[in-house]
C-alpha angles and dihedrals in degrees: 000000000000127000119241113241127198132223111253095251090143134018090256092053093053104101094359115137135178139196119283106239096193091112092057110095102186138028099205123073123217108269094217091058100050134075134186118270121211120217107237096179091219093301128136127220092284093052096252119137106248096163113045126215097032130122143091118032132132121307116263138188118222116238114222099230116193105225092170105058105185119244115259096035121132112196134184121214109238102170141005108221139190115242117201091199099062140031095239128074121248130220124221106220134183121211129212091268094057096254122136127228138177115225133171111275119228130199094271099051118113134158111289097022114140118223128186134194130207136058093287090066122115116254096257137129114281095018116124126219142133121295088245089069099043115093118246111261095034123136111239140177140182094047124185119232095190113033111247095016097095134247115320107157134060098020103129123106114284096004126136137169129205127228103230108175146340122228126169110315094341140074125211113227127186107222126214089260091058093254115136110220137180123237129181113260091233090060113104131232139171123243118240141031126304111253131244091059094174093061093104092057098058113116115213095207102185139049092231091061091057090049090056087054090057095255116133124203123281122217124214116246094227091065094053130088119268089251091060105045140011089238093051134099129039132130129267130016130329123339140171127249093278091212138040106304115265142170126263087268095052099259113144113246143174100066099357109120114237101162114121109216101164094116094046103032092105089058097052113089098174125012123230090240091058089050092052093048090055 
């Protein structure tokens, strides 16, 4: 799927690219599967900014995506839609009972394709079943962490994981980051690769385009006052950080590991850092 380029009519348009929407088959979402989405501008329930650089942007409706397709369902893809709330495309599907659902669209989904869920499903792309039934070596996405809760991992555009091995009650899966992680064999996943693979290659090109996405400008710490950032302050001209880079609150960054894995350490077979060193 190619990326759409623009003629350099302005400095911002030079090098700007956007997603190719040729795979999207309809512009209007299904009214029964959307709800209004309030702009929080990065603020929590007390009104304090807890996520910086958020605010503004175009209005969006949230699509109610079904990440826990029930076993025994046979659905037919009716439309492939754009979803403003995620990088991947979504598919509007209709089950054998006449009910509509939104599911993540993978690279093989087209209008009219029939998809099934459950352990009786055929081993084919887009079908959903437990890891116990998926052959070792298969590419998978939309993986459950807790069986029955619904897909939580490998849902972004173009991502895929690989089922590496099965041992006892667990399967070993290589994640997109390179980390090898264990999942229960009764957790479900879909076979294939999440669609919109070229998403990561899109160049924003202009500040206004980011503002329409709801992303406000960020300011470098070295140009702030000392009271506002650990990198700030100092006399005369431009200068570097003067110390190991850190966040506005003093936390080391750029290479310093901050991920808390205490609750999941026993499920990680090989860390992503070990995979990158190799």
